[in-house]
N, C-alpha and C positions, 0 to 999 in steps of 0.2 A: 517502596519495593522491599520485600522481605530481605533481611540481611543475608540469608542463605540462598537467595534466588528462588526460583520456582522448580517444582519437580519436573515440569515440562511445559510446553506452550499451551496445552489444554488447561492446565491449572491457572496459568496467567490469564487465559481467556475467560474462565469462569469468574475469577476475581474482578477482572475489568468489566465484565458484564453487569456486575452489581452497581458499578458507577454509572452505568448507562440506562438503568431501569426507568429513569424519567422520560426517556424517549419511547418507551414501549407502548404507550397509548396513542402514539402518532404514526402516520404513514412513514415507514423506514425501510431503507434498503442497505444492506451491509456489503461492502466491497473489500477486496484485499488484492495485493499483487499475487501472481500465481506462484507463490513460494511457500516456505514453511509458515509464513504469516497466516495461511489459511487455517492452521491448527488453532490459532488464537481466534480468528474470525468466526469459525463455525460455532464455537461456544457462545459467542455473542448473538449470532443469528438464532441459535436454539432458544436462548433466554428471552430474546425480544420477539420471538416468533416472526422473524423477518426473513425475506429471501436473501440469498447469498450469491454474489457474482464476483468475477475478477475484473481488474483493469489490466489490460495487456500493456506491459511496459518493459522496456529493455534499457539497461544502463549503457551510456556512452562511455567507453573506457579510453584511457590514455593510450596512444599508439605504442609506446615503449613499455607500458606496464598495465596489464589488464586488471590488476587489483586496484587501480586508482580510477575513481569515477570523476569524469569531467562534465557529465551531463546525463540526460535521460530523454527517451522519446516514448510517448504513450499514444495509444490508439485515438483516432479521431480523423475528421476530414476537414482541414488537413490535420496531420498528426501534431500532437502537442510536444514541443521541444523545450526543454529547460536546460540551461547551461550553468555550470559552476564557475563563475568568472574568476574567483580567487584561485581555484585549482589551475585554470587555464593560464593565468598570469604566472603562477608559481612554476609551471612547467615550461613557460616560454613557447607555447604552441603557436604555430602559424595557422592562418585561416584555412589553408588547404588541408592541414592535419585535422582540424576540427571537422571540416566538412566530410572528409573521408571516414572519420570515426562515426559521425552521425549516420552516414549511409549504411555502414555495417550494422549499427543498432537498429535502424529502420527495417532492415531485412528480417529481423527477428520478431517484429510485432505481429505481422500477418499470420505466421504459423501459430502463434499463441491464440489469436482470435479464432482460427480454424479449429484448433484442438479443444478449446474450452467453450466456444459459443458458435460453432459451425460457421464461422465467418461473419456472423451478424454483428452489427455495431452495439455499443452500449444502449440499454433501453432509455427512452426519454424519461426524465426524472421530474422536473417541475416542482410541485409542492412537497414531494417526498424528501425526507431527510436522508442524505447520503452519508453514511458512516464509513470512512476508510480506516481499515484496521491494519496495523503493522506489528511486527514482533521485535523491532529494534535493529534488525539486520539490513534493512533496506536503506541505501544512501538517501540523505535528505533531498537531494535533487530529483531522485526518482519519485519520492513521495510528492514533491511539488508538481511533477508532470502528471501524476495520477489525479491529484486534486484539480488540476487545470482541465483534465479530460472530463471529470465529473461535472465541472462547471459548464463546459461546452455542451454536455448532454442535457443541460437545463437545470441542474441542481441549484436551487436558490439557498439551501441550507446545507453546508458541508461541515462534517465533524471529523477530526483526526483523533483516533483512539489507539493508544499504545500502552503497553505495560509500564513503560517509563519514558520520560522525555529527556533526551540528551540536550546539552547546551546548544549544539548545532541546530537542532530542531526548533527549540525555543526562539533562537535568534532568527532563523530563516523565515518563520511564520509570524513573527511579532508584527502587530499592526494590520494583519490581513483579516478579512471577514471570514475566518475559519475558527470554529470552536475546537479546543483541544481537551481531551479527557485522558487521564492517566492515573497510575497508582503512586506516582511520585517522580522525582528527577534522579538521574543517574549520571555519574561523572562523565563518561564518554561511551559511545555506542558500540561496545562489543557485545551485541545482543546474545550471541550463542553462549557466552559465559554465564548468563543468567539462568540457563536451563540445564538441569542436571541430567536429563535424558532427552533423546530425540522422540519425535512423534511419528513413528513408523507408519501407522495406518494412513495418515495424511500424506506422508512422503511418498508412499507407494502408489497411491491412487487419487491424486488431486482432482483429476477430471471427473471421476465417479462421484466424488464428494460434492463438487459443484452441481452436477446433474441432479443429485438428490435434494439439495437445499435451494436450488434456484427458484423452484416453484412454490415455496412456502408463501402463503398470502401475507402481504403487508397489512398492518392494522389500518382499518378505516377510521 
């Protein structure tokens, strides 16, 4: 990771795309959470000439503090639920508290599917390589739920691509059959501090961006 960080997420995406060129001759689909991570993902989709889509995911937050992630729920039938056991123990949460928080998060997934994919499920993946891209701002547990959703959609080969890998990410996915690609490791994930400016074009019209790049042909 450059010492001064990146000009913006688009620059990070262009640099990260160079690390992913080896996948460009294979059938690939690029995915991202429906957040500013799309600014990173679109540069990778352009470089690999691969279709871009989102994984509808909502963070499950602590009842007393919405800034604390205790889990995540991603689209699927049934939905993919991932919980952060350490955070739940630290907060001494009761099972009823957890279930209530999961219900609230679940209610946010369907509107995301409706907005970005007209309510359709994730496409069947099979032999295609599913590259999940993040910008470093998404909680590790949400990334876990996204990867699980891609697995349920049939992805046999999943890749997690991020401008940097924080220790929490490395630890959470160690030993799992998921490849990771990054520009380096970073002390801890305050992703926004790595980007000197926001990506307003992506921020203002994420849905239009997905509609534009969803239909790019995946390499045969």
